[in-house]
N, C-alpha and C positions, 0 to 999 in steps of 0.2 A: 707278473710272472706266474706262469702256470705251475701248480704243484705237480709232483710226480704222479699223484693220484689223478689229477686232471689230464696229464699227458697220457697216462695209461688208458683212461676212459675214451680218448680219441680213437683208440684201436677199433671201437665199435661204431664209429661214425662213417656210415657207408658213403655219404656225399663226399667227404674228404678223401676217403679211400678211392672212390671212383675217379676223382680228379687226378690222383697220383697215377692210377692206371693209364689214363689218357696221356698224362705228361711223359711217362716212360715210352709210350708208343710214339709220341711226337719226337722225343729225343732220339729214338732209334731211327726214325725216318730221316731226321736231319743228319745223323751220322752217315747214313747210306750215301748222302750226297756231298760229304765234306771232302776237302782236298786230301790227297794221300800224304801230304807233308804235315798234316796235323799231328802233333805229338800223340803217341800211343794209338795211332790210327788202326793198326792191325787188331789190337785188343778191343778197341772201341767197336770195330766191325763185328767181332765175335759176340760182344755184348749185345749189339743191336740185333743180330740174327737170333740169339737166344730170347731176347725181349719180344721180338715179333712172333716167335714160335709159342711163347708162353708168357704173355704180358702180365697176367694176374699174379703168377708166381714171382716174377722178377719185381713187380711192384710191391710185393709184400716186404721184401728186404729194403727197398727204397723208401717205403712208407715209414718204417722205423727210423730211418736216417732223417727224413724230413721232419718228423716229430721232434727228434733229439736236437736237430739243428735250430729249431725254433723254440727251444725251451725257455728263452727269456721273454717270450710273448705270452699274452694271456690266452687262455683256452678259447675265448670268443674270437680273439684276433686271428688265431690259427684257423678256426672254423670259417671265418669271414675272408680268408686269404683269396686274393684275386687269382685267376688262372695263371696270369703272368708271373705272380710270385711263386706259385707251386712249380711252374715250369723252370724258373730260375733256380729253385732249390734242387730240383731233379738234375738239371743240366750241370750244376756245380758238383754233384756227387757222382756223376757217371764214371769218371776215371778211378774212383775208389773201388768201383765194382767191375770195371773193365780191365781185368788182370790176366785174361787168357787162361784162367784156371790155375794160376800159380799159387 
């Protein structure tokens, strides 16, 4: 389990940060093509639009979530996470951020 100091130090890991930026872009692109019957679809579209306009900014908030969501892993395990694991963490968090500004 990573210590809070370890988790905080991940903030400066550009490789991990870059993976999260790409993952939010991929999530946004996926949302653009999802069914309109998807729960929270309208807010998800707003989030996707904001993400595609400013992916680095949106990824900053998502990056904090991904780190916190993986607090039970070791620092090295988080750094070694596969792209698919990063994508799954981002995809799982989208609805928390897709609130339509509420």
